[in-house]
GUKE-468939 format. One record per residue (C-alpha): residue in one letter; x, y, z; residue number from 0. Coordinates in steps of 0.02 Angstrom, whole numbers, always signed. Example, Ala and Ser with C-alpha at 12.3 -4.5 7.8 and 13.67 -1.06 7.14 Angstrom:
// residues 2
resn;u;v;w;resi
A;+615;-225;+390;0 $
S;+684;-53;+357;1 $
This chain:
// residues 435
resn;u;v;w;resi
M;-157;+1052;+818;0 $
R;-344;+1024;+866;1 $
L;-385;+901;+727;2 $
F;-233;+797;+769;3 $
L;-291;+774;+953;4 $
L;-468;+736;+897;5 $
V;-412;+603;+779;6 $
L;-276;+533;+897;7 $
T;-410;+514;+1030;8 $
S;-528;+427;+909;9 $
V;-386;+302;+853;10 $
L;-332;+262;+1026;11 $
C;-513;+234;+1079;12 $
G;-555;+127;+924;13 $
T;-390;+39;+897;14 $
S;-378;-149;+878;15 $
V;-224;-241;+932;16 $
A;-100;-291;+801;17 $
L;-50;-462;+749;18 $
D;+98;-508;+862;19 $
N;+224;-556;+735;20 $
G;+324;-396;+727;21 $
L;+303;-381;+540;22 $
M;+244;-229;+436;23 $
R;+259;-96;+559;24 $
T;+246;+22;+417;25 $
P;+135;-13;+261;26 $
P;+227;-140;+148;27 $
M;+294;-84;-16;28 $
G;+341;-178;-169;29 $
W;+277;-248;-334;30 $
L;+129;-368;-369;31 $
A;+89;-457;-533;32 $
W;-104;-465;-542;33 $
E;-169;-307;-603;34 $
R;-42;-293;-754;35 $
F;-10;-474;-795;36 $
R;-164;-564;-725;37 $
C;-161;-754;-771;38 $
D;-64;-748;-927;39 $
I;+9;-921;-937;40 $
D;+44;-927;-1122;41 $
C;+236;-933;-1110;42 $
Y;+251;-997;-1284;43 $
N;+176;-845;-1374;44 $
D;+210;-720;-1227;45 $
P;+370;-770;-1139;46 $
K;+411;-608;-1063;47 $
N;+243;-569;-988;48 $
C;+176;-738;-941;49 $
I;+160;-786;-757;50 $
S;+334;-870;-736;51 $
E;+491;-864;-636;52 $
T;+562;-751;-780;53 $
L;+434;-617;-751;54 $
F;+475;-614;-562;55 $
T;+663;-616;-577;56 $
D;+646;-476;-708;57 $
M;+550;-371;-582;58 $
A;+670;-416;-447;59 $
D;+819;-356;-542;60 $
R;+731;-191;-582;61 $
L;+681;-161;-397;62 $
A;+863;-203;-353;63 $
E;+952;-101;-491;64 $
D;+838;+52;-526;65 $
G;+828;+134;-355;66 $
W;+672;+56;-299;67 $
R;+734;-60;-158;68 $
E;+822;+82;-71;69 $
L;+653;+179;-66;70 $
G;+574;+27;+28;71 $
Y;+496;-66;-121;72 $
V;+553;-237;-66;73 $
Y;+417;-358;-99;74 $
V;+400;-461;-257;75 $
N;+230;-541;-244;76 $
I;+156;-689;-344;77 $
D;-24;-687;-365;78 $
D;-142;-821;-434;79 $
C;-95;-949;-577;80 $
W;+76;-998;-515;81 $
S;+42;-1173;-459;82 $
S;+24;-1345;-545;83 $
M;-150;-1404;-571;84 $
E;-106;-1549;-453;85 $
R;-31;-1562;-281;86 $
D;+116;-1675;-267;87 $
Q;+125;-1860;-195;88 $
Q;+139;-1785;-18;89 $
G;-13;-1677;-48;90 $
R;+86;-1518;-52;91 $
L;+62;-1373;-169;92 $
Q;+190;-1364;-304;93 $
A;+238;-1225;-434;94 $
D;+202;-1260;-617;95 $
P;+362;-1350;-671;96 $
K;+370;-1275;-847;97 $
R;+343;-1098;-792;98 $
F;+441;-1102;-623;99 $
P;+573;-1238;-661;100 $
M;+686;-1183;-519;101 $
G;+544;-1187;-392;102 $
I;+481;-1070;-265;103 $
R;+616;-1097;-130;104 $
N;+753;-1050;-262;105 $
L;+650;-900;-316;106 $
S;+644;-846;-135;107 $
Q;+835;-862;-122;108 $
Y;+847;-761;-282;109 $
M;+746;-622;-192;110 $
H;+844;-632;-32;111 $
A;+1008;-618;-121;112 $
R;+957;-448;-180;113 $
G;+891;-380;-22;114 $
L;+705;-420;-75;115 $
K;+564;-526;-6;116 $
L;+446;-643;-91;117 $
G;+257;-654;-74;118 $
I;+143;-787;-135;119 $
Y;-37;-816;-157;120 $
G;-168;-944;-103;121 $
D;-353;-964;-87;122 $
M;-455;-1043;+59;123 $
G;-583;-1124;-60;124 $
S;-572;-1287;-160;125 $
H;-495;-1187;-297;126 $
T;-412;-1018;-318;127 $
C;-500;-884;-409;128 $
G;-410;-939;-572;129 $
G;-456;-1126;-544;130 $
Y;-293;-1187;-465;131 $
P;-286;-1297;-311;132 $
G;-352;-1208;-154;133 $
T;-305;-1220;+32;134 $
P;-464;-1284;+114;135 $
L;-472;-1307;+294;136 $
D;-389;-1480;+303;137 $
K;-240;-1413;+207;138 $
I;-202;-1253;+303;139 $
E;-66;-1316;+415;140 $
L;+15;-1418;+274;141 $
D;+18;-1272;+151;142 $
A;+82;-1144;+293;143 $
Q;+228;-1258;+326;144 $
T;+266;-1272;+141;145 $
F;+271;-1087;+132;146 $
A;+391;-1077;+277;147 $
D;+497;-1211;+202;148 $
W;+507;-1112;+42;149 $
E;+562;-962;+142;150 $
V;+422;-862;+79;151 $
D;+404;-690;+167;152 $
M;+218;-644;+136;153 $
F;+62;-739;+105;154 $
K;-96;-673;+28;155 $
F;-250;-781;+69;156 $
D;-391;-754;-49;157 $
G;-581;-818;-29;158 $
C;-644;-881;-194;159 $
Y;-747;-1040;-185;160 $
S;-775;-1026;+7;161 $
N;-919;-979;+109;162 $
A;-943;-870;+263;163 $
S;-922;-1013;+378;164 $
E;-768;-1079;+302;165 $
Q;-693;-900;+305;166 $
E;-739;-877;+490;167 $
K;-631;-1033;+530;168 $
G;-502;-1030;+396;169 $
Y;-435;-852;+407;170 $
P;-387;-866;+603;171 $
L;-326;-1044;+575;172 $
M;-210;-991;+435;173 $
S;-143;-846;+550;174 $
K;-103;-977;+686;175 $
A;-25;-1103;+566;176 $
L;+96;-966;+491;177 $
N;+145;-908;+657;178 $
A;+175;-1092;+718;179 $
T;+303;-1122;+578;180 $
G;+429;-1013;+661;181 $
H;+470;-927;+499;182 $
P;+407;-741;+489;183 $
I;+273;-735;+352;184 $
A;+173;-573;+335;185 $
Y;-14;-617;+316;186 $
S;-131;-527;+196;187 $
C;-317;-572;+217;188 $
S;-455;-551;+88;189 $
W;-589;-593;+220;190 $
P;-672;-428;+235;191 $
A;-684;-400;+44;192 $
Y;-798;-565;+35;193 $
Q;-911;-500;+179;194 $
G;-948;-323;+117;195 $
G;-799;-234;+202;196 $
L;-904;-170;+344;197 $
P;-973;-211;+520;198 $
P;-1066;-306;+579;199 $
K;-1008;-437;+453;200 $
V;-827;-382;+472;201 $
N;-747;-374;+642;202 $
Y;-593;-259;+630;203 $
T;-538;-286;+805;204 $
Q;-522;-474;+764;205 $
L;-440;-437;+594;206 $
G;-303;-328;+679;207 $
K;-258;-480;+789;208 $
I;-232;-605;+655;209 $
C;-184;-515;+491;210 $
N;-54;-393;+443;211 $
L;-151;-312;+310;212 $
W;-327;-353;+221;213 $
R;-415;-315;+68;214 $
N;-581;-224;+109;215 $
Y;-658;-193;-61;216 $
G;-659;-256;-243;217 $
D;-505;-277;-362;218 $
I;-433;-118;-443;219 $
Q;-446;-106;-624;220 $
D;-336;-4;-747;221 $
S;-453;+146;-750;222 $
W;-482;+312;-668;223 $
G;-659;+265;-625;224 $
S;-596;+114;-528;225 $
V;-473;+224;-430;226 $
L;-619;+339;-393;227 $
S;-739;+203;-340;228 $
I;-602;+142;-211;229 $
V;-568;+315;-146;230 $
D;-757;+353;-125;231 $
W;-783;+190;-22;232 $
F;-634;+203;+89;233 $
F;-660;+393;+130;234 $
D;-860;+369;+144;235 $
N;-821;+239;+273;236 $
Q;-667;+319;+355;237 $
D;-747;+326;+531;238 $
V;-752;+129;+535;239 $
L;-587;+94;+431;240 $
A;-464;+225;+498;241 $
P;-463;+162;+681;242 $
A;-432;-12;+620;243 $
A;-258;+38;+545;244 $
G;-98;+53;+627;245 $
P;+82;-20;+639;246 $
G;+67;-202;+585;247 $
R;-116;-197;+533;248 $
W;-166;-100;+371;249 $
N;-319;-69;+264;250 $
D;-279;-124;+84;251 $
P;-355;-23;-59;252 $
D;-267;-128;-180;253 $
M;-127;-100;-306;254 $
L;-51;+58;-378;255 $
I;-89;+64;-564;256 $
V;+34;+214;-599;257 $
G;+125;+169;-746;258 $
D;+0;+63;-838;259 $
F;-127;+124;-971;260 $
G;-275;+198;-879;261 $
L;-216;+356;-788;262 $
S;-160;+521;-839;263 $
L;-13;+606;-759;264 $
D;-131;+706;-646;265 $
Q;-230;+548;-602;266 $
S;-70;+455;-565;267 $
Q;-10;+587;-439;268 $
T;-190;+577;-361;269 $
Q;-183;+392;-335;270 $
M;-8;+399;-261;271 $
S;-50;+551;-146;272 $
L;-210;+475;-83;273 $
W;-132;+302;-50;274 $
A;+2;+393;+51;275 $
I;-140;+481;+149;276 $
M;-223;+322;+183;277 $
A;-65;+234;+248;278 $
A;-98;+100;+122;279 $
P;+13;-38;+58;280 $
L;+107;+23;-95;281 $
F;+112;-123;-218;282 $
M;+144;-73;-387;283 $
S;+68;-174;-528;284 $
N;+153;-118;-686;285 $
D;+303;-171;-802;286 $
L;+453;-100;-716;287 $
R;+558;-144;-873;288 $
T;+470;-15;-977;289 $
I;+394;+105;-854;290 $
S;+394;+287;-908;291 $
A;+505;+422;-830;292 $
D;+351;+518;-777;293 $
A;+275;+363;-685;294 $
R;+435;+323;-604;295 $
R;+458;+499;-529;296 $
I;+280;+481;-458;297 $
L;+310;+311;-380;298 $
Q;+487;+364;-314;299 $
N;+424;+527;-247;300 $
K;+521;+529;-80;301 $
V;+400;+649;+5;302 $
L;+249;+544;-30;303 $
I;+345;+384;+19;304 $
G;+394;+476;+182;305 $
I;+208;+524;+217;306 $
N;+151;+342;+177;307 $
Q;+290;+264;+293;308 $
D;+263;+380;+437;309 $
P;+287;+268;+600;310 $
L;+139;+335;+686;311 $
G;+37;+238;+561;312 $
I;-117;+342;+579;313 $
Q;-235;+324;+424;314 $
G;-275;+497;+355;315 $
R;-457;+567;+330;316 $
R;-560;+679;+213;317 $
I;-599;+833;+308;318 $
V;-676;+943;+175;319 $
K;-801;+897;+35;320 $
E;-859;+1038;-67;321 $
K;-1011;+1033;-169;322 $
Y;-915;+1093;-313;323 $
G;-800;+952;-327;324 $
I;-648;+1000;-219;325 $
E;-597;+883;-70;326 $
V;-464;+902;+65;327 $
F;-383;+757;+149;328 $
W;-265;+765;+303;329 $
R;-151;+641;+393;330 $
P;-59;+678;+552;331 $
L;+130;+628;+555;332 $
Q;+260;+615;+686;333 $
N;+345;+766;+758;334 $
N;+194;+874;+744;335 $
V;+200;+862;+546;336 $
S;+47;+834;+443;337 $
A;+6;+807;+260;338 $
L;-135;+892;+159;339 $
V;-198;+842;-6;340 $
F;-311;+955;-111;341 $
F;-408;+854;-237;342 $
S;-517;+910;-385;343 $
R;-653;+798;-457;344 $
R;-693;+934;-583;345 $
S;-671;+903;-766;346 $
D;-669;+1078;-836;347 $
M;-512;+1180;-788;348 $
P;-390;+1199;-648;349 $
Y;-488;+1261;-502;350 $
R;-419;+1404;-389;351 $
Y;-471;+1347;-211;352 $
H;-467;+1482;-72;353 $
T;-435;+1427;+99;354 $
S;-322;+1447;+258;355 $
L;-252;+1333;+384;356 $
K;-363;+1403;+513;357 $
K;-522;+1348;+407;358 $
L;-443;+1183;+400;359 $
N;-438;+1182;+597;360 $
Y;-254;+1202;+616;361 $
A;-204;+1290;+780;362 $
T;-136;+1472;+791;363 $
G;+42;+1488;+723;364 $
N;+162;+1496;+591;365 $
Y;+172;+1353;+461;366 $
K;+281;+1302;+311;367 $
L;+194;+1216;+168;368 $
F;+310;+1109;+59;369 $
D;+241;+1045;-111;370 $
A;+276;+866;-138;371 $
F;+280;+885;-321;372 $
T;+354;+1055;-357;373 $
S;+474;+1066;-200;374 $
R;+410;+1243;-173;375 $
T;+400;+1311;+6;376 $
T;+266;+1434;+65;377 $
L;+271;+1522;+237;378 $
V;+100;+1559;+304;379 $
K;+13;+1598;+462;380 $
D;-142;+1492;+511;381 $
A;-256;+1642;+469;382 $
T;-167;+1689;+304;383 $
D;-277;+1649;+157;384 $
F;-195;+1560;+15;385 $
V;-250;+1489;-157;386 $
V;-213;+1319;-217;387 $
S;-239;+1281;-402;388 $
V;-287;+1104;-431;389 $
N;-294;+1020;-601;390 $
P;-450;+922;-650;391 $
S;-432;+746;-574;392 $
G;-269;+808;-498;393 $
V;-198;+849;-328;394 $
V;-87;+973;-237;395 $
T;-2;+892;-95;396 $
F;+78;+979;+50;397 $
L;+190;+936;+202;398 $
V;+134;+1059;+334;399 $
S;+255;+1093;+476;400 $
A;+315;+1223;+606;401 $
P;+467;+1334;+548;402 $
A;+603;+1227;+620;403 $
T;+702;+1125;+491;404 $
I;+764;+948;+481;405 $
N;+883;+862;+364;406 $
R;+811;+789;+215;407 $
R;+895;+618;+244;408 $
Q;+811;+611;+414;409 $
F;+639;+614;+331;410 $
Y;+683;+502;+187;411 $
N;+798;+371;+245;412 $
G;+675;+219;+250;413 $
G;+535;+340;+298;414 $
K;+615;+350;+472;415 $
L;+676;+510;+561;416 $
H;+866;+484;+573;417 $
G;+1018;+538;+488;418 $
P;+1154;+671;+490;419 $
S;+1135;+857;+509;420 $
F;+1045;+976;+399;421 $
E;+1216;+1051;+342;422 $
D;+1249;+910;+217;423 $
A;+1082;+934;+130;424 $
E;+1157;+1009;-20;425 $
E;+1260;+853;-68;426 $
N;+1099;+755;-113;427 $
S;+966;+789;-231;428 $
L;+820;+765;-105;429 $
P;+704;+912;-88;430 $
P;+696;+997;+85;431 $
V;+573;+939;+214;432 $
F;+518;+1068;+348;433 $
L;+463;+1001;+513;434 $
């Protein structure tokens, strides 16, 4: 389609080179503690929810036993407040001995035994954002080697209590130090978020060479307003941000809060759909022990996961912004498939939006629209007018494809196109995907 060629040209021209560690060729997926559990260290009064090894082994068990791991949710990420307030006698970081009695290396092995990966958190300032020991410039090599010795799989490097000069030196140094350990550790940088997220202070070409993912914007909160502010910033700045993303290097709009307290069902579907369009990391921050069936269905939606994990790694864009509150987002996928999301900012009632694929710049031809949430298929020509009914603060999400069919397993098995033939589609419960 014409739009795909335009975007592909733009991506190829503006693309940065990915960090050469072979990691995160599709956006990472997993669970992250911060938004839901913050810095709760009161294990005496709140033993199930405090930042402790019990919380992380509980979440690992849920990922391994409740169908999350098979969908790609494999990271279990510790955030702030995990460490002791003092380094050990050799100057190394150490876990709080009361809350993590078996230590981080044993926790890593617990994850690995279940087919999962462990992520950990640090900060390049004198202290972390929560006041725990930081990793200033003179501790970078030591801490990188400590994480490797612990067999950690991912490291997030925050920027509290550091200045622009320290960040300019420290973020590249940590990338070099992690790679020098010889142990594969994916690297998440918070550098752009501390420099406003945009050029000239942020050099996305450089970021793509040293980081696997990076936080561009402020922390998400458990509210619809917070989700909207992130969506607005990312798509208002899509011409800068989209070319920076690709296999091994991802913009990170922060955690999925689906399953927490601040979003309605429609708003939850909206966050998941737009994070899929953005090729965003899918790090849930919720309580997997008590998550509702509705929230689980959204987060385990195989169509949305397939969109998110598309191996081309092209970040989607907003292509329509109507004055009356309807927006349309588009992302090209492999095999000439694309994803469309129709989003309503309205607060009155479901809005019946009239459009056609031709109006959305699709080429002449026949297409199939597969609804990610209802599993309904519609056949249309490019010039055929159709109506999309979008709930207030909700979305309608389509896979758009030519009429040929492909086996559902091919699309869903780890987000990669491989698997047996279409004939055995009836023996699994996955909805059909048309390519």
